[in-house]
C-alpha positions as CSV (number, residue, x, y, z in Angstrom):
1,X,35.6,94.6,89.0
2,X,33.4,95.7,86.1
3,X,31.4,92.7,85.8
4,X,28.6,94.2,83.2
5,X,27.9,96.9,81.1
6,X,24.5,98.4,79.5
7,X,24.3,101.4,77.2
8,X,24.1,102.9,73.7
9,X,26.5,101.7,71.2
10,X,28.2,104.8,69.8
11,X,30.9,103.1,68.0
12,X,32.2,99.9,66.2
13,X,35.9,99.1,64.4
14,X,36.8,95.7,65.1
15,X,37.7,94.6,67.3
16,X,36.9,97.6,69.3
17,X,33.6,99.3,70.2
18,X,32.7,102.4,72.2
19,X,29.8,101.5,75.1
20,X,28.0,104.9,75.9
21,X,26.9,104.3,79.7
22,X,25.0,107.6,81.0
23,X,27.5,109.9,79.6
24,X,30.7,107.8,80.4
25,X,32.2,105.6,77.0
26,X,33.7,102.7,77.9
27,X,36.2,101.3,75.0
28,X,35.7,97.5,74.8
29,X,37.5,95.3,73.1
30,X,35.8,92.0,71.4
31,X,35.9,89.1,69.8
32,X,34.2,88.9,66.7
33,X,31.5,86.3,67.5
34,X,30.4,89.6,69.8
35,X,30.2,91.7,67.1
36,X,28.1,89.8,64.9
37,X,25.8,89.9,67.4
38,X,25.9,93.8,67.9
39,X,23.1,95.8,67.3
40,X,23.4,99.3,64.7
41,X,25.7,102.0,66.2
42,X,23.1,104.0,68.6
43,X,21.4,101.2,69.8
44,X,21.5,100.0,73.3
45,X,23.2,96.7,74.3
46,X,24.6,94.6,76.8
47,X,28.0,93.0,77.4
48,X,29.2,91.0,80.0
49,X,32.9,92.4,80.7
50,X,36.3,91.0,82.1
51,X,38.8,94.0,83.0
52,X,42.3,93.3,82.7
53,X,44.4,95.5,85.0
54,X,48.3,96.2,84.0
55,X,50.9,97.9,84.9
56,X,50.5,100.2,81.8
57,X,46.9,100.1,81.3
58,X,43.1,98.7,82.5
59,X,42.0,96.4,79.4
60,X,38.2,95.8,79.4
61,X,36.9,93.0,77.1
62,X,33.4,92.7,76.5
63,X,31.2,89.3,75.2
64,X,27.8,88.6,74.0
65,X,26.9,86.0,76.6
66,X,28.0,84.8,79.8
67,X,29.5,81.7,78.3
68,X,31.8,83.6,76.2
69,X,33.5,85.4,78.9
70,X,33.6,82.3,80.9
71,X,35.5,80.2,78.1
72,X,37.7,83.6,77.5
73,X,38.8,83.4,81.4
74,X,39.5,80.0,81.1
75,X,41.8,80.5,78.1
76,X,43.8,82.8,79.9
77,X,44.9,80.4,82.5
78,X,45.9,77.9,79.7
79,X,50.1,78.3,79.5
80,X,51.2,80.7,76.9
81,X,47.5,81.8,75.9
82,X,47.3,85.9,76.4
83,X,44.3,87.9,75.6
84,X,44.7,88.6,72.1
85,X,45.0,85.1,71.6
86,X,41.8,84.0,73.8
87,X,39.9,86.6,71.5
88,X,41.5,85.0,68.3
89,X,40.5,81.7,69.3
90,X,36.8,83.3,70.4
91,X,36.8,84.9,67.1
92,X,37.5,81.8,64.7
93,X,35.4,79.0,66.2
94,X,31.8,78.8,67.9
95,X,31.9,77.8,71.9
96,X,30.5,74.3,70.9
97,X,32.7,73.9,68.4
98,X,35.6,74.2,70.8
99,X,34.4,71.9,73.2
100,X,34.3,69.2,70.3
101,X,38.0,70.2,69.3
102,X,38.6,69.6,72.8
103,X,36.5,66.8,73.5
104,X,37.2,64.8,70.6
105,X,41.4,65.4,70.5
106,X,40.7,67.5,66.9
107,X,44.0,69.4,66.9
108,X,43.3,69.5,63.3
109,X,40.9,71.8,63.4
110,X,41.9,74.2,65.8
111,X,45.3,74.4,63.8
112,X,43.4,76.0,61.3
113,X,42.7,79.2,63.7
114,X,45.3,82.0,63.2
115,X,48.3,81.7,65.6
116,X,47.4,78.5,66.8
117,X,50.1,76.2,66.1
118,X,50.4,72.3,66.5
119,X,52.1,72.4,70.1
120,X,49.2,75.2,71.5
121,X,46.5,73.1,70.3
122,X,47.6,70.1,71.9
123,X,48.0,72.4,75.2
124,X,44.7,73.6,74.6
125,X,43.6,69.8,74.7
126,X,45.1,69.1,77.5
127,X,44.6,71.9,79.8
128,X,40.8,72.9,78.7
129,X,39.6,69.0,78.7
130,X,38.5,69.1,82.2
131,X,36.9,72.3,82.1
132,X,35.0,71.9,78.9
133,X,33.6,68.5,80.2
134,X,32.8,69.9,83.0
135,X,30.2,72.9,81.3
136,X,28.0,70.0,79.7
137,X,26.4,70.5,76.5
138,X,24.9,74.6,76.3
139,X,23.6,76.7,73.7
140,X,25.9,76.9,70.8
141,X,27.2,81.0,70.3
142,X,26.3,81.8,66.6
143,X,28.5,81.1,63.8
144,X,31.0,78.9,63.4
145,X,33.0,81.9,62.7
146,X,32.8,85.5,63.6
147,X,32.2,89.0,61.6
148,X,31.8,92.6,62.2
149,X,29.5,95.2,60.6
150,X,31.8,97.9,59.2
151,X,30.5,101.3,59.8
152,X,32.0,102.6,56.2
153,X,29.8,102.1,53.8
154,X,31.5,102.8,50.9
155,X,34.4,100.7,52.0
156,X,33.5,96.6,53.2
157,X,36.0,95.2,51.6
158,X,38.7,97.5,53.5
159,X,37.0,96.8,56.5
160,X,36.7,93.3,56.2
161,X,40.7,93.1,55.6
162,X,40.8,95.1,59.0
163,X,38.7,92.6,60.7
164,X,40.5,89.5,59.2
165,X,43.8,91.3,60.7
166,X,42.7,91.6,63.8
167,X,41.3,87.7,64.0
168,X,45.3,87.5,63.3
169,X,45.7,86.6,59.5
170,X,48.8,88.2,57.6
171,X,47.9,91.6,55.8
172,X,48.4,89.3,52.6
173,X,46.2,87.0,53.3
174,X,43.5,89.0,54.3
175,X,43.8,90.9,51.6
176,X,43.8,87.8,49.6
177,X,40.6,86.4,51.3
178,X,38.2,89.6,51.2
179,X,39.2,90.5,47.5
180,X,38.6,86.7,46.5
181,X,34.8,87.3,47.2
182,X,32.1,89.2,44.5
183,X,31.5,92.0,47.2
184,X,29.2,94.1,45.3
185,X,26.2,94.9,47.7
186,X,27.8,92.8,50.4
187,X,28.1,94.3,53.8
188,X,31.9,93.9,55.6
189,X,30.0,91.0,57.4
190,X,28.9,89.3,54.7
191,X,32.4,89.1,52.9
192,X,34.3,88.2,56.1
193,X,31.9,85.2,56.7
194,X,32.1,83.9,53.3
195,X,35.8,84.7,53.0
196,X,36.2,82.8,56.5
197,X,33.7,79.7,55.5
198,X,36.1,79.9,51.9
199,X,39.5,79.5,54.3
200,X,37.6,76.4,56.5
201,X,36.2,74.8,53.4
202,X,39.9,74.7,51.7
203,X,41.5,73.3,55.1
204,X,39.1,70.7,54.5
205,X,40.1,69.5,51.1
């Protein structure tokens, strides 16, 4: 089992990144919260990892914090939640905010996450309640929602759209969300953050 990797970040394009560890490049899939924490390409980074072994592939998932990895593994145990959905949940809501939703039976907030319907949200609350209550209060993972830093400087809007699609939004909705931001001079990270904040604000109305 590969539990942690430390190396040089050689490439990143949500939801994937390449980590060069002493000449070996590991392809890692990560939630947007982890992308938000990543340093620029060429810098060293440490990731907590989870290795999923399937018949057709070995998939490596990386997380900026141990708490994120623990939550990811707990989500995988919920009936009907696979790795992609678990990453979407981690990308769309901070760990502390997710814990509050579970404790408070806040189905409405959970259903705002892309791909999470009412039945899935109810199942998350039921099956995650004991796990969340057992964690106590820990430091929050920064950011209510996640972002990634695009490496293509001349196309931040396109990078933002790609990241929103990876989060689970349909292509037309992702385009509308990203293009609805006045992105002049903004990085893809800033565009995504503002798009997600706008989406959350609209749901509250």
